[in-house]
Wavefront OBJ file of the C-alpha trace (Angstrom):
o trace
v 288.485 33.765 -44.724
v 285.246 31.865 -45.269
v 286.198 28.180 -45.510
v 283.102 27.536 -47.622
v 284.395 29.959 -50.237
v 287.686 28.058 -50.393
v 286.183 24.596 -50.661
v 282.612 24.160 -51.939
v 282.583 20.583 -50.665
v 284.022 19.903 -47.218
v 284.559 16.242 -46.512
v 286.159 14.380 -43.594
v 287.463 17.520 -41.933
v 289.933 17.064 -39.109
v 289.372 19.788 -36.540
v 289.810 19.476 -32.791
v 286.392 20.973 -32.024
v 284.607 18.821 -34.625
v 284.889 15.521 -32.839
v 282.912 13.368 -35.283
v 284.162 12.206 -38.649
v 281.635 13.796 -40.960
v 280.597 15.267 -44.274
v 279.418 18.815 -44.801
v 277.906 19.896 -48.115
v 276.832 23.538 -48.557
v 273.334 24.155 -49.864
v 272.256 26.029 -52.961
v 269.373 27.924 -51.356
v 269.597 30.041 -48.183
v 265.894 29.472 -47.516
v 266.182 25.670 -47.401
v 266.846 24.105 -43.978
v 270.228 22.631 -43.146
v 269.758 18.886 -42.662
v 271.509 16.887 -39.949
v 271.711 13.296 -41.209
v 271.880 10.599 -38.529
v 272.346 7.071 -39.855
v 271.087 3.795 -38.431
v 273.024 0.863 -36.998
v 275.699 -0.317 -39.395
v 275.510 2.826 -41.513
v 277.933 5.688 -41.972
v 278.007 9.351 -42.884
v 277.216 8.631 -46.548
v 274.146 6.431 -46.054
v 271.474 9.123 -45.929
v 272.918 11.499 -48.532
v 270.595 10.179 -51.301
v 267.625 10.542 -48.938
v 268.602 14.130 -48.160
v 268.702 14.980 -51.858
v 265.276 13.381 -52.352
v 263.792 15.312 -49.432
v 265.343 18.747 -49.934
v 267.743 18.973 -52.893
v 268.824 22.556 -52.170
v 269.609 22.047 -48.480
v 273.030 22.112 -46.862
v 273.870 18.787 -45.245
v 275.820 17.871 -42.114
v 276.292 14.128 -41.738
v 278.362 12.721 -38.833
v 279.524 9.136 -38.439
v 278.506 7.344 -35.241
v 281.421 6.620 -32.907
v 280.157 3.487 -31.161
v 280.958 0.092 -32.696
v 278.634 -2.840 -32.082
v 280.617 -5.800 -33.426
v 281.779 -3.538 -36.244
v 278.413 -1.869 -36.854
v 278.541 1.876 -36.196
v 275.996 3.513 -33.890
v 275.550 6.806 -32.040
v 275.143 5.102 -28.654
v 275.452 1.566 -27.347
v 272.793 -0.920 -26.370
v 272.998 -3.775 -23.906
v 270.589 -5.898 -25.934
v 267.839 -5.296 -28.486
v 265.781 -2.459 -27.042
v 267.848 -2.276 -23.822
v 269.949 0.846 -23.180
v 272.144 2.393 -20.497
v 270.553 5.805 -19.765
v 273.855 7.275 -18.546
v 275.599 6.285 -21.772
v 272.740 7.604 -23.922
v 272.830 10.932 -22.067
v 276.622 11.259 -22.400
v 276.546 10.468 -26.132
v 273.675 12.905 -26.682
v 275.600 15.760 -25.074
v 278.689 14.820 -27.085
v 276.717 15.052 -30.335
v 275.097 18.331 -29.249
v 278.548 19.816 -28.612
v 279.635 18.716 -32.086
v 276.581 20.394 -33.630
v 277.393 23.635 -31.791
v 280.988 23.532 -33.071
v 279.839 22.704 -36.612
v 277.384 25.608 -36.643
v 280.280 27.954 -35.906
v 282.622 26.325 -38.421
v 280.135 26.220 -41.292
v 277.975 29.223 -40.482
v 274.531 27.670 -40.067
v 271.974 28.387 -37.342
v 271.539 25.262 -35.210
v 268.171 26.629 -34.106
v 267.001 26.088 -37.687
v 268.705 22.720 -38.148
v 266.419 19.849 -39.162
v 267.500 16.359 -38.117
v 266.702 13.456 -40.424
v 267.399 10.299 -38.466
v 266.784 6.640 -39.168
v 266.509 4.005 -36.417
v 269.445 4.600 -34.026
v 269.890 7.996 -35.684
v 266.232 8.832 -35.070
v 266.657 7.814 -31.459
v 269.573 10.144 -30.788
v 267.734 12.933 -32.599
v 264.883 12.405 -30.129
v 267.223 12.535 -27.139
v 268.790 15.704 -28.560
v 265.327 17.270 -28.547
v 264.721 16.175 -24.968
v 268.142 16.954 -23.465
v 269.593 19.676 -25.719
v 266.628 21.295 -27.470
v 268.719 24.263 -28.610
v 270.576 21.889 -30.961
v 267.668 21.415 -33.377
v 264.841 23.384 -34.889
v 262.904 20.375 -36.200
v 263.276 16.635 -36.724
v 262.177 13.819 -39.004
v 262.333 10.633 -36.934
v 262.163 7.555 -39.151
v 261.605 4.390 -37.098
v 262.277 6.024 -33.745
v 261.546 4.461 -30.355
v 261.763 5.400 -26.678
v 265.335 4.989 -25.430
v 265.205 7.615 -22.679
v 261.874 7.609 -20.859
v 262.063 11.264 -19.896
v 259.696 14.044 -20.995
v 261.041 17.224 -22.507
v 260.951 20.215 -20.179
v 257.794 22.280 -20.474
v 258.197 24.920 -23.164
v 261.615 23.677 -24.317
v 260.268 22.507 -27.683
v 257.775 25.290 -28.326
v 257.500 26.105 -32.051
v 259.556 23.022 -32.963
v 258.059 20.508 -35.399
v 258.647 16.751 -35.334
v 257.561 14.039 -37.764
v 257.449 10.422 -36.578
v 257.034 7.642 -39.158
v 256.889 4.006 -38.107
v 255.919 0.584 -39.448
v 253.044 -1.494 -38.094
v 255.032 -4.704 -38.646
v 258.352 -3.468 -37.257
v 259.984 -6.391 -35.398
v 262.260 -4.026 -33.443
v 259.957 -1.247 -32.226
v 256.946 -2.131 -30.045
v 253.710 -0.531 -31.246
v 253.324 1.507 -28.074
v 256.677 3.266 -28.515
v 255.795 5.828 -31.228
v 252.846 7.299 -29.274
v 254.921 7.235 -26.076
v 257.741 9.098 -27.809
v 255.246 11.617 -29.187
v 253.955 12.218 -25.650
v 257.477 12.827 -24.310
v 258.111 15.411 -27.032
v 254.711 17.073 -26.713
v 255.458 17.599 -23.025
v 257.993 20.190 -24.207
v 255.504 21.847 -26.536
v 256.590 20.189 -29.777
v 254.183 20.045 -32.722
v 254.348 16.293 -33.389
v 252.921 14.547 -36.456
v 252.634 10.763 -36.220
v 252.295 8.484 -39.240
v 252.126 4.689 -39.235
v 252.615 2.682 -42.419
v 252.167 -0.982 -43.445
v 255.896 -1.629 -43.213
v 258.627 -3.227 -41.138
v 261.808 -1.537 -39.899
v 263.005 -0.629 -43.380
v 261.871 2.560 -45.069
v 259.297 2.536 -47.856
v 258.253 5.163 -50.393
v 255.450 6.306 -48.087
v 258.039 7.425 -45.515
v 259.843 9.512 -48.119
v 256.622 11.037 -49.455
v 255.460 11.890 -45.939
v 258.776 13.552 -45.104
v 258.774 15.508 -48.371
v 255.266 16.836 -47.707
v 256.062 17.635 -44.079
v 259.250 19.530 -44.973
v 257.374 21.651 -47.519
v 254.764 22.757 -44.973
l 1 2 3 4 5 6 7 8 9 10 11 12 13 14 15 16 17 18 19 20 21 22 23 24 25 26 27 28 29 30 31 32 33 34 35 36 37 38 39 40 41 42 43 44 45 46 47 48 49 50 51 52 53 54 55 56 57 58 59 60 61 62 63 64 65 66 67 68 69 70 71 72 73 74 75 76 77 78 79 80 81 82 83 84 85 86 87 88 89 90 91 92 93 94 95 96 97 98 99 100 101 102 103 104 105 106 107 108 109 110 111 112 113 114 115 116 117 118 119 120 121 122 123 124 125 126 127 128 129 130 131 132 133 134 135 136 137 138 139 140 141 142 143 144 145 146 147 148 149 150 151 152 153 154 155 156 157 158 159 160 161 162 163 164 165 166 167 168 169 170 171 172 173 174 175 176 177 178 179 180 181 182 183 184 185 186 187 188 189 190 191 192 193 194 195 196 197 198 199 200 201 202 203 204 205 206 207 208 209 210 211 212 213 214 215 216 217 218 219
């Protein structure tokens, strides 16, 4: 029996193969992309739901909760200090999330190859490493305030026909100005169609980020 037909809203499902606490909301249009919501540090699986509805109201939504706690603040992978990461830990967490996405696509009946990630900060960073390490997990990505956490180019051809939007702030105290173009280069190495936008903003999102993502998703 189709679980979606039994429960139109699936929330906090406990299944052995779905290793992340998460929310799944079915969409109202089969032509709208399923959105993978990846929150920032200190967020949870509910944080980006309003953003998802602003960007694509008819989309299905899959929103996992990060498993790593940094003094109580949830993240998708750890950091040793601001901007300092353990590559082995980032890689392991990326594969763990990719396996969850594969299990979720089977459980909820969506095509992960058409899944669009919408990630903010730490969530944008793990979306980027998903593209680099497990490109089959995503069809596209909106990376809001992403930076380079794994200085490794995508394999040639692995991101062909995949679109990526990067939006960053010129006054961001966390992300060095050279990181967005460096990240774009790593993704373009795999053939990704990358759009970069820089706004007069800090680390927090502004209306220009939302407008840019709305326009990009409609293209």
